[in-house]
C-alpha positions as protocol buffer text, in pm:
chain_id: "A"
residue {
  index: 1
  type: MET
  ca { x: -3009 y: -5207 z: 4983 }
}
residue {
  index: 2
  type: LYS
  ca { x: -2924 y: -5546 z: 5132 }
}
residue {
  index: 3
  type: MET
  ca { x: -3196 y: -5715 z: 4927 }
}
residue {
  index: 4
  type: ARG
  ca { x: -3054 y: -5562 z: 4609 }
}
residue {
  index: 5
  type: LEU
  ca { x: -2712 y: -5702 z: 4692 }
}
residue {
  index: 6
  type: LEU
  ca { x: -2843 y: -6043 z: 4791 }
}
residue {
  index: 7
  type: LEU
  ca { x: -3064 y: -6096 z: 4486 }
}
residue {
  index: 8
  type: PRO
  ca { x: -2780 y: -6148 z: 4233 }
}
residue {
  index: 9
  type: VAL
  ca { x: -2616 y: -6393 z: 4473 }
}
residue {
  index: 10
  type: ILE
  ca { x: -2942 y: -6586 z: 4510 }
}
residue {
  index: 11
  type: LEU
  ca { x: -2993 y: -6592 z: 4133 }
}
residue {
  index: 12
  type: LEU
  ca { x: -2636 y: -6713 z: 4074 }
}
residue {
  index: 13
  type: ALA
  ca { x: -2679 y: -6990 z: 4329 }
}
residue {
  index: 14
  type: ALA
  ca { x: -3006 y: -7096 z: 4165 }
}
residue {
  index: 15
  type: ALA
  ca { x: -2841 y: -7096 z: 3822 }
}
residue {
  index: 16
  type: ALA
  ca { x: -2554 y: -7306 z: 3952 }
}
residue {
  index: 17
  type: ALA
  ca { x: -2796 y: -7559 z: 4099 }
}
residue {
  index: 18
  type: SER
  ca { x: -2991 y: -7568 z: 3774 }
}
residue {
  index: 19
  type: ALA
  ca { x: -2670 y: -7626 z: 3578 }
}
residue {
  index: 20
  type: GLN
  ca { x: -2587 y: -7923 z: 3800 }
}
residue {
  index: 21
  type: ASP
  ca { x: -2934 y: -8061 z: 3740 }
}
residue {
  index: 22
  type: TRP
  ca { x: -2922 y: -8059 z: 3362 }
}
residue {
  index: 23
  type: ALA
  ca { x: -2563 y: -8182 z: 3349 }
}
residue {
  index: 24
  type: GLN
  ca { x: -2640 y: -8459 z: 3595 }
}
residue {
  index: 25
  type: LYS
  ca { x: -2931 y: -8570 z: 3377 }
}
residue {
  index: 26
  type: ILE
  ca { x: -2697 y: -8603 z: 3077 }
}
residue {
  index: 27
  type: LEU
  ca { x: -2464 y: -8820 z: 3281 }
}
residue {
  index: 28
  type: GLU
  ca { x: -2745 y: -9035 z: 3412 }
}
residue {
  index: 29
  type: GLN
  ca { x: -2872 y: -9100 z: 3059 }
}
residue {
  index: 30
  type: SER
  ca { x: -2531 y: -9180 z: 2911 }
}
residue {
  index: 31
  type: PRO
  ca { x: -2491 y: -9540 z: 2792 }
}
residue {
  index: 32
  type: ARG
  ca { x: -2110 y: -9518 z: 2820 }
}
residue {
  index: 33
  type: HIS
  ca { x: -1898 y: -9657 z: 3101 }
}
residue {
  index: 34
  type: GLY
  ca { x: -1776 y: -9380 z: 3329 }
}
residue {
  index: 35
  type: GLU
  ca { x: -1594 y: -9436 z: 3654 }
}
residue {
  index: 36
  type: TRP
  ca { x: -1396 y: -9258 z: 3922 }
}
residue {
  index: 37
  type: VAL
  ca { x: -1038 y: -9377 z: 3965 }
}
residue {
  index: 38
  type: THR
  ca { x: -768 y: -9278 z: 4212 }
}
residue {
  index: 39
  type: LEU
  ca { x: -432 y: -9175 z: 4069 }
}
residue {
  index: 40
  type: LYS
  ca { x: -109 y: -9145 z: 4261 }
}
residue {
  index: 41
  type: ALA
  ca { x: 51 y: -8805 z: 4203 }
}
residue {
  index: 42
  type: GLY
  ca { x: 355 y: -8765 z: 4422 }
}
residue {
  index: 43
  type: SER
  ca { x: 242 y: -8779 z: 4783 }
}
residue {
  index: 44
  type: ARG
  ca { x: -129 y: -8726 z: 4715 }
}
residue {
  index: 45
  type: ASN
  ca { x: -416 y: -8918 z: 4566 }
}
residue {
  index: 46
  type: VAL
  ca { x: -600 y: -8755 z: 4276 }
}
residue {
  index: 47
  type: SER
  ca { x: -956 y: -8849 z: 4187 }
}
residue {
  index: 48
  type: ALA
  ca { x: -1022 y: -8862 z: 3814 }
}
residue {
  index: 49
  type: PHE
  ca { x: -1336 y: -8928 z: 3612 }
}
residue {
  index: 50
  type: VAL
  ca { x: -1274 y: -9164 z: 3320 }
}
residue {
  index: 51
  type: VAL
  ca { x: -1518 y: -9236 z: 3037 }
}
residue {
  index: 52
  type: TYR
  ca { x: -1467 y: -9504 z: 2774 }
}
residue {
  index: 53
  type: PRO
  ca { x: -1596 y: -9498 z: 2416 }
}
residue {
  index: 54
  type: GLU
  ca { x: -1805 y: -9780 z: 2274 }
}
residue {
  index: 55
  type: VAL
  ca { x: -1564 y: -9881 z: 1999 }
}
residue {
  index: 56
  type: LYS
  ca { x: -1403 y: -10202 z: 1871 }
}
residue {
  index: 57
  type: THR
  ca { x: -1050 y: -10064 z: 1838 }
}
residue {
  index: 58
  type: LYS
  ca { x: -808 y: -9898 z: 2078 }
}
residue {
  index: 59
  type: ALA
  ca { x: -869 y: -9526 z: 2123 }
}
residue {
  index: 60
  type: PRO
  ca { x: -672 y: -9205 z: 2179 }
}
residue {
  index: 61
  type: VAL
  ca { x: -673 y: -9042 z: 2522 }
}
residue {
  index: 62
  type: VAL
  ca { x: -780 y: -8684 z: 2597 }
}
residue {
  index: 63
  type: ILE
  ca { x: -701 y: -8523 z: 2933 }
}
residue {
  index: 64
  type: VAL
  ca { x: -976 y: -8274 z: 3024 }
}
residue {
  index: 65
  type: ILE
  ca { x: -879 y: -7989 z: 3260 }
}
residue {
  index: 66
  type: HIS
  ca { x: -1162 y: -7825 z: 3450 }
}
residue {
  index: 67
  type: GLU
  ca { x: -1241 y: -7457 z: 3490 }
}
residue {
  index: 68
  type: ILE
  ca { x: -1144 y: -7245 z: 3789 }
}
residue {
  index: 69
  type: PHE
  ca { x: -1464 y: -7366 z: 3958 }
}
residue {
  index: 70
  type: GLY
  ca { x: -1311 y: -7710 z: 4009 }
}
residue {
  index: 71
  type: MET
  ca { x: -1461 y: -8039 z: 3899 }
}
residue {
  index: 72
  type: THR
  ca { x: -1827 y: -7997 z: 3801 }
}
residue {
  index: 73
  type: ASP
  ca { x: -2088 y: -8217 z: 3639 }
}
residue {
  index: 74
  type: TRP
  ca { x: -2050 y: -8010 z: 3321 }
}
residue {
  index: 75
  type: VAL
  ca { x: -1682 y: -8109 z: 3300 }
}
residue {
  index: 76
  type: ARG
  ca { x: -1788 y: -8469 z: 3331 }
}
residue {
  index: 77
  type: THR
  ca { x: -2037 y: -8421 z: 3043 }
}
residue {
  index: 78
  type: VAL
  ca { x: -1748 y: -8295 z: 2830 }
}
residue {
  index: 79
  type: ALA
  ca { x: -1561 y: -8617 z: 2905 }
}
residue {
  index: 80
  type: ASP
  ca { x: -1873 y: -8816 z: 2820 }
}
residue {
  index: 81
  type: LYS
  ca { x: -1919 y: -8637 z: 2487 }
}
residue {
  index: 82
  type: LEU
  ca { x: -1557 y: -8702 z: 2394 }
}
residue {
  index: 83
  type: ALA
  ca { x: -1614 y: -9070 z: 2468 }
}
residue {
  index: 84
  type: ALA
  ca { x: -1928 y: -9060 z: 2255 }
}
residue {
  index: 85
  type: ASN
  ca { x: -1703 y: -8954 z: 1969 }
}
residue {
  index: 86
  type: GLY
  ca { x: -1448 y: -9232 z: 2016 }
}
residue {
  index: 87
  type: TYR
  ca { x: -1200 y: -9105 z: 2276 }
}
residue {
  index: 88
  type: ILE
  ca { x: -1099 y: -9218 z: 2622 }
}
residue {
  index: 89
  type: ALA
  ca { x: -1152 y: -8906 z: 2833 }
}
residue {
  index: 90
  type: ILE
  ca { x: -985 y: -8851 z: 3169 }
}
residue {
  index: 91
  type: ALA
  ca { x: -1087 y: -8552 z: 3380 }
}
residue {
  index: 92
  type: PRO
  ca { x: -874 y: -8522 z: 3697 }
}
residue {
  index: 93
  type: ASP
  ca { x: -1009 y: -8327 z: 3993 }
}
residue {
  index: 94
  type: LEU
  ca { x: -709 y: -8105 z: 4054 }
}
residue {
  index: 95
  type: LEU
  ca { x: -845 y: -7998 z: 4392 }
}
residue {
  index: 96
  type: SER
  ca { x: -800 y: -8355 z: 4519 }
}
residue {
  index: 97
  type: GLY
  ca { x: -622 y: -8338 z: 4852 }
}
residue {
  index: 98
  type: PHE
  ca { x: -665 y: -7962 z: 4877 }
}
residue {
  index: 99
  type: GLY
  ca { x: -1029 y: -7962 z: 4988 }
}
residue {
  index: 100
  type: PRO
  ca { x: -1164 y: -7952 z: 5343 }
}
residue {
  index: 101
  type: ASN
  ca { x: -1022 y: -8247 z: 5543 }
}
residue {
  index: 102
  type: GLY
  ca { x: -811 y: -8343 z: 5243 }
}
residue {
  index: 103
  type: GLY
  ca { x: -1114 y: -8372 z: 5016 }
}
residue {
  index: 104
  type: ARG
  ca { x: -1178 y: -8267 z: 4656 }
}
residue {
  index: 105
  type: SER
  ca { x: -1399 y: -8019 z: 4466 }
}
residue {
  index: 106
  type: SER
  ca { x: -1728 y: -8158 z: 4594 }
}
residue {
  index: 107
  type: ASP
  ca { x: -1616 y: -8105 z: 4954 }
}
residue {
  index: 108
  type: PHE
  ca { x: -1591 y: -7727 z: 4929 }
}
residue {
  index: 109
  type: PRO
  ca { x: -1882 y: -7538 z: 5086 }
}
residue {
  index: 110
  type: SER
  ca { x: -1935 y: -7311 z: 4785 }
}
residue {
  index: 111
  type: VAL
  ca { x: -1831 y: -7241 z: 4428 }
}
residue {
  index: 112
  type: ASP
  ca { x: -1644 y: -6933 z: 4548 }
}
residue {
  index: 113
  type: ALA
  ca { x: -1444 y: -7139 z: 4796 }
}
residue {
  index: 114
  type: ALA
  ca { x: -1349 y: -7387 z: 4524 }
}
residue {
  index: 115
  type: ARG
  ca { x: -1257 y: -7106 z: 4287 }
}
residue {
  index: 116
  type: GLU
  ca { x: -1030 y: -6947 z: 4546 }
}
residue {
  index: 117
  type: ALA
  ca { x: -860 y: -7280 z: 4613 }
}
residue {
  index: 118
  type: VAL
  ca { x: -803 y: -7351 z: 4242 }
}
residue {
  index: 119
  type: GLY
  ca { x: -642 y: -7009 z: 4205 }
}
residue {
  index: 120
  type: LYS
  ca { x: -393 y: -7103 z: 4477 }
}
residue {
  index: 121
  type: LEU
  ca { x: -297 y: -7446 z: 4343 }
}
residue {
  index: 122
  type: PRO
  ca { x: 83 y: -7487 z: 4316 }
}
residue {
  index: 123
  type: PRO
  ca { x: 179 y: -7518 z: 3947 }
}
residue {
  index: 124
  type: ASP
  ca { x: 407 y: -7814 z: 4018 }
}
residue {
  index: 125
  type: SER
  ca { x: 121 y: -8001 z: 4187 }
}
residue {
  index: 126
  type: VAL
  ca { x: -103 y: -7936 z: 3886 }
}
residue {
  index: 127
  type: THR
  ca { x: 161 y: -8066 z: 3646 }
}
residue {
  index: 128
  type: GLU
  ca { x: 221 y: -8370 z: 3865 }
}
residue {
  index: 129
  type: ALA
  ca { x: -148 y: -8457 z: 3865 }
}
residue {
  index: 130
  type: LEU
  ca { x: -181 y: -8405 z: 3490 }
}
residue {
  index: 131
  type: ASN
  ca { x: 120 y: -8628 z: 3429 }
}
residue {
  index: 132
  type: ALA
  ca { x: -36 y: -8893 z: 3651 }
}
residue {
  index: 133
  type: ALA
  ca { x: -356 y: -8876 z: 3447 }
}
residue {
  index: 134
  type: ALA
  ca { x: -165 y: -8888 z: 3119 }
}
residue {
  index: 135
  type: ASP
  ca { x: 53 y: -9182 z: 3228 }
}
residue {
  index: 136
  type: TYR
  ca { x: -253 y: -9370 z: 3349 }
}
residue {
  index: 137
  type: GLY
  ca { x: -439 y: -9305 z: 3024 }
}
residue {
  index: 138
  type: ILE
  ca { x: -175 y: -9412 z: 2775 }
}
residue {
  index: 139
  type: LYS
  ca { x: -109 y: -9733 z: 2971 }
}
residue {
  index: 140
  type: LEU
  ca { x: -473 y: -9843 z: 2962 }
}
residue {
  index: 141
  type: PRO
  ca { x: -525 y: -10161 z: 2758 }
}
residue {
  index: 142
  type: ALA
  ca { x: -795 y: -9978 z: 2558 }
}
residue {
  index: 143
  type: SER
  ca { x: -559 y: -9690 z: 2468 }
}
residue {
  index: 144
  type: ASN
  ca { x: -372 y: -9665 z: 2137 }
}
residue {
  index: 145
  type: GLY
  ca { x: -105 y: -9449 z: 2300 }
}
residue {
  index: 146
  type: LYS
  ca { x: -204 y: -9120 z: 2141 }
}
residue {
  index: 147
  type: LEU
  ca { x: -245 y: -8836 z: 2391 }
}
residue {
  index: 148
  type: ALA
  ca { x: -401 y: -8489 z: 2380 }
}
residue {
  index: 149
  type: VAL
  ca { x: -492 y: -8233 z: 2643 }
}
residue {
  index: 150
  type: ALA
  ca { x: -773 y: -7979 z: 2657 }
}
residue {
  index: 151
  type: GLY
  ca { x: -876 y: -7724 z: 2918 }
}
residue {
  index: 152
  type: PHE
  ca { x: -1130 y: -7451 z: 2980 }
}
residue {
  index: 153
  type: CYS
  ca { x: -1082 y: -7105 z: 3136 }
}
residue {
  index: 154
  type: TRP
  ca { x: -817 y: -7161 z: 3405 }
}
residue {
  index: 155
  type: GLY
  ca { x: -788 y: -7510 z: 3263 }
}
residue {
  index: 156
  type: GLY
  ca { x: -721 y: -7364 z: 2919 }
}
residue {
  index: 157
  type: SER
  ca { x: -416 y: -7186 z: 3056 }
}
residue {
  index: 158
  type: GLN
  ca { x: -308 y: -7510 z: 3223 }
}
residue {
  index: 159
  type: SER
  ca { x: -348 y: -7697 z: 2894 }
}
residue {
  index: 160
  type: PHE
  ca { x: -117 y: -7446 z: 2723 }
}
residue {
  index: 161
  type: ARG
  ca { x: 130 y: -7472 z: 3011 }
}
residue {
  index: 162
  type: PHE
  ca { x: 118 y: -7854 z: 3020 }
}
residue {
  index: 163
  type: ALA
  ca { x: 225 y: -7857 z: 2656 }
}
residue {
  index: 164
  type: THR
  ca { x: 559 y: -7714 z: 2770 }
}
residue {
  index: 165
  type: SER
  ca { x: 632 y: -8019 z: 2986 }
}
residue {
  index: 166
  type: ARG
  ca { x: 483 y: -8314 z: 2799 }
}
residue {
  index: 167
  type: ALA
  ca { x: 673 y: -8407 z: 2483 }
}
residue {
  index: 168
  type: ASP
  ca { x: 445 y: -8695 z: 2381 }
}
residue {
  index: 169
  type: LEU
  ca { x: 135 y: -8479 z: 2337 }
}
residue {
  index: 170
  type: LYS
  ca { x: -17 y: -8494 z: 1990 }
}
residue {
  index: 171
  type: ALA
  ca { x: -215 y: -8171 z: 2044 }
}
residue {
  index: 172
  type: ALA
  ca { x: -312 y: -7916 z: 2307 }
}
residue {
  index: 173
  type: PHE
  ca { x: -652 y: -7747 z: 2297 }
}
residue {
  index: 174
  type: VAL
  ca { x: -685 y: -7415 z: 2478 }
}
residue {
  index: 175
  type: PHE
  ca { x: -1037 y: -7289 z: 2542 }
}
residue {
  index: 176
  type: TYR
  ca { x: -1026 y: -6921 z: 2644 }
}
residue {
  index: 177
  type: GLY
  ca { x: -700 y: -6960 z: 2834 }
}
residue {
  index: 178
  type: THR
  ca { x: -377 y: -6760 z: 2834 }
}
residue {
  index: 179
  type: GLY
  ca { x: -32 y: -6874 z: 2724 }
}
residue {
  index: 180
  type: PRO
  ca { x: 276 y: -6950 z: 2936 }
}
residue {
  index: 181
  type: ASP
  ca { x: 579 y: -6722 z: 2959 }
}
residue {
  index: 182
  type: ASP
  ca { x: 813 y: -6976 z: 2798 }
}
residue {
  index: 183
  type: VAL
  ca { x: 694 y: -7176 z: 2496 }
}
residue {
  index: 184
  type: SER
  ca { x: 1032 y: -7303 z: 2381 }
}
residue {
  index: 185
  type: ARG
  ca { x: 974 y: -7662 z: 2498 }
}
residue {
  index: 186
  type: ILE
  ca { x: 636 y: -7706 z: 2330 }
}
residue {
  index: 187
  type: THR
  ca { x: 639 y: -7981 z: 2069 }
}
residue {
  index: 188
  type: ALA
  ca { x: 267 y: -8031 z: 2000 }
}
residue {
  index: 189
  type: PRO
  ca { x: 47 y: -7800 z: 1792 }
}
residue {
  index: 190
  type: VAL
  ca { x: -165 y: -7571 z: 2008 }
}
residue {
  index: 191
  type: TYR
  ca { x: -519 y: -7482 z: 1901 }
}
residue {
  index: 192
  type: GLY
  ca { x: -697 y: -7189 z: 2062 }
}
residue {
  index: 193
  type: PHE
  ca { x: -1072 y: -7131 z: 2100 }
}
residue {
  index: 194
  type: TYR
  ca { x: -1162 y: -6777 z: 2210 }
}
residue {
  index: 195
  type: ALA
  ca { x: -1469 y: -6564 z: 2269 }
}
residue {
  index: 196
  type: GLY
  ca { x: -1514 y: -6237 z: 2084 }
}
residue {
  index: 197
  type: ASN
  ca { x: -1646 y: -6068 z: 2399 }
}
residue {
  index: 198
  type: ASP
  ca { x: -1359 y: -6161 z: 2627 }
}
residue {
  index: 199
  type: ALA
  ca { x: -1114 y: -5871 z: 2623 }
}
residue {
  index: 200
  type: ARG
  ca { x: -918 y: -5992 z: 2926 }
}
residue {
  index: 201
  type: VAL
  ca { x: -811 y: -6316 z: 2758 }
}
residue {
  index: 202
  type: ASP
  ca { x: -818 y: -6193 z: 2397 }
}
residue {
  index: 203
  type: ALA
  ca { x: -563 y: -5924 z: 2479 }
}
residue {
  index: 204
  type: THR
  ca { x: -307 y: -6201 z: 2538 }
}
residue {
  index: 205
  type: ILE
  ca { x: -353 y: -6372 z: 2200 }
}
residue {
  index: 206
  type: PRO
  ca { x: -112 y: -6148 z: 2001 }
}
residue {
  index: 207
  type: GLN
  ca { x: 163 y: -6207 z: 2257 }
}
residue {
  index: 208
  type: ALA
  ca { x: 108 y: -6582 z: 2241 }
}
residue {
  index: 209
  type: GLN
  ca { x: 112 y: -6570 z: 1860 }
}
residue {
  index: 210
  type: GLN
  ca { x: 436 y: -6375 z: 1858 }
}
residue {
  index: 211
  type: ALA
  ca { x: 604 y: -6606 z: 2110 }
}
residue {
  index: 212
  type: MET
  ca { x: 496 y: -6924 z: 1932 }
}
residue {
  index: 213
  type: GLN
  ca { x: 599 y: -6791 z: 1591 }
}
residue {
  index: 214
  type: ALA
  ca { x: 938 y: -6681 z: 1721 }
}
residue {
  index: 215
  type: ALA
  ca { x: 991 y: -7028 z: 1869 }
}
residue {
  index: 216
  type: GLY
  ca { x: 883 y: -7200 z: 1549 }
}
residue {
  index: 217
  type: LYS
  ca { x: 578 y: -7360 z: 1710 }
}
residue {
  index: 218
  type: LYS
  ca { x: 230 y: -7411 z: 1568 }
}
residue {
  index: 219
  type: TYR
  ca { x: -43 y: -7202 z: 1728 }
}
residue {
  index: 220
  type: ASP
  ca { x: -381 y: -7168 z: 1562 }
}
residue {
  index: 221
  type: PRO
  ca { x: -629 y: -6945 z: 1749 }
}
residue {
  index: 222
  type: VAL
  ca { x: -990 y: -6899 z: 1639 }
}
residue {
  index: 223
  type: THR
  ca { x: -1222 y: -6634 z: 1785 }
}
residue {
  index: 224
  type: TYR
  ca { x: -1600 y: -6674 z: 1789 }
}
residue {
  index: 225
  type: GLU
  ca { x: -1761 y: -6333 z: 1755 }
}
residue {
  index: 226
  type: GLY
  ca { x: -2037 y: -6240 z: 1997 }
}
residue {
  index: 227
  type: ALA
  ca { x: -1960 y: -6523 z: 2235 }
}
residue {
  index: 228
  type: GLY
  ca { x: -1860 y: -6467 z: 2596 }
}
residue {
  index: 229
  type: HIS
  ca { x: -1600 y: -6630 z: 2820 }
}
residue {
  index: 230
  type: GLY
  ca { x: -1714 y: -6981 z: 2906 }
}
residue {
  index: 231
  type: PHE
  ca { x: -1913 y: -7034 z: 2587 }
}
residue {
  index: 232
  type: MET
  ca { x: -1844 y: -7408 z: 2576 }
}
residue {
  index: 233
  type: ARG
  ca { x: -2035 y: -7442 z: 2901 }
}
residue {
  index: 234
  type: MET
  ca { x: -2288 y: -7165 z: 2853 }
}
residue {
  index: 235
  type: GLY
  ca { x: -2372 y: -7288 z: 2505 }
}
residue {
  index: 236
  type: VAL
  ca { x: -2530 y: -7601 z: 2649 }
}
residue {
  index: 237
  type: ASP
  ca { x: -2665 y: -7447 z: 2970 }
}
residue {
  index: 238
  type: PRO
  ca { x: -3046 y: -7402 z: 2951 }
}
residue {
  index: 239
  type: SER
  ca { x: -3011 y: -7070 z: 3135 }
}
residue {
  index: 240
  type: ASN
  ca { x: -2797 y: -6922 z: 2856 }
}
residue {
  index: 241
  type: THR
  ca { x: -2958 y: -6619 z: 2688 }
}
residue {
  index: 242
  type: ASN
  ca { x: -2685 y: -6538 z: 2435 }
}
residue {
  index: 243
  type: PRO
  ca { x: -2739 y: -6722 z: 2103 }
}
residue {
  index: 244
  type: ALA
  ca { x: -2375 y: -6652 z: 2011 }
}
residue {
  index: 245
  type: ASN
  ca { x: -2266 y: -6878 z: 2297 }
}
residue {
  index: 246
  type: LYS
  ca { x: -2469 y: -7165 z: 2154 }
}
residue {
  index: 247
  type: ALA
  ca { x: -2328 y: -7106 z: 1805 }
}
residue {
  index: 248
  type: ALA
  ca { x: -1971 y: -7084 z: 1936 }
}
residue {
  index: 249
  type: CYS
  ca { x: -2016 y: -7399 z: 2140 }
}
residue {
  index: 250
  type: ASP
  ca { x: -2145 y: -7595 z: 1840 }
}
residue {
  index: 251
  type: GLN
  ca { x: -1871 y: -7462 z: 1613 }
}
residue {
  index: 252
  type: GLY
  ca { x: -1608 y: -7517 z: 1880 }
}
residue {
  index: 253
  type: TRP
  ca { x: -1706 y: -7879 z: 1927 }
}
residue {
  index: 254
  type: GLN
  ca { x: -1705 y: -7940 z: 1552 }
}
residue {
  index: 255
  type: ARG
  ca { x: -1360 y: -7787 z: 1512 }
}
residue {
  index: 256
  type: TRP
  ca { x: -1228 y: -7973 z: 1814 }
}
residue {
  index: 257
  type: LEU
  ca { x: -1349 y: -8310 z: 1690 }
}
residue {
  index: 258
  type: ASP
  ca { x: -1220 y: -8242 z: 1339 }
}
residue {
  index: 259
  type: LEU
  ca { x: -874 y: -8164 z: 1482 }
}
residue {
  index: 260
  type: LEU
  ca { x: -876 y: -8468 z: 1709 }
}
residue {
  index: 261
  type: ARG
  ca { x: -946 y: -8692 z: 1411 }
}
residue {
  index: 262
  type: LYS
  ca { x: -630 y: -8559 z: 1244 }
}
residue {
  index: 263
  type: MET
  ca { x: -400 y: -8649 z: 1534 }
}
C-alpha cells in the first residue's frame, strides 16, 4: 500500500525536475538580456527577473505574476518569450522575504512548501510588490511608459485584483484565475483565458461577467475546450499528454500577443 501511495509522489517529483530541465535549457539558449534585480517594496526586498527585448525603440512593460508554485523557470521563459516579441517583461518573485531565513521561492524545500506559502501571502504585500515592479518598469530608460499585467493560476487572480488598484494599466490578462469581489475601480480592459476542463475556475466566470458588466467595465473571457488548468505551462511541457493543452497554449499566446499589440 505504501508503494502505491509513494509512486505518484515520485512521478510528480520527477516531472517537476524534468520541467525545470527543459525550461532551464530555453533560458540558457536565449540571446536576450535577462537579469535579476532587487526592488524595494515597503520594508522588504523583492527579487524580480527582468528580460529586455532586442528592439531599437522604447518598449511597453508587462508584469508577469507567477503561479501558486512560486517563481519557476517556466515563469522566466514566459518573460523571455514576451521579450522576444518586443516587450520588457518583469516577473517578481512574490515569495521574496517569506522563504526560509528570509529567502525566496528557490529557498523552499519543496514545491508543496512554496505553494502553501504563496497561499498565505498577505494581499497588501502582494500589491505592494506588484506596484514596486510596475513603478520600476515604467521608469526604465528603455520603457515607453505603457504598462500591462498578466498572471497564471493564483497569479491570474492576482492580475485581476491588481487591476482594481492600478489606474495606469493598459490591460490585465487573466489566465485561469478568478475575479475580485469589487471591480468598481478597474479602469483597464480585462482579458480572460480559461480551460474548458476547469470547472472550479470556470464556475466563477459568469459572476465576473455580471459584475464587470454592471460596473461598465470591459471583460472578455475566452475558453479553450479540452484544455486543463495550467495549459499555458503544460502546453510547452514535454511531459504533457493532452493535445488540447498544446493547442490552447498556442492559441492563447497568439491572442495575448495580438491584444498586447493593440495597447
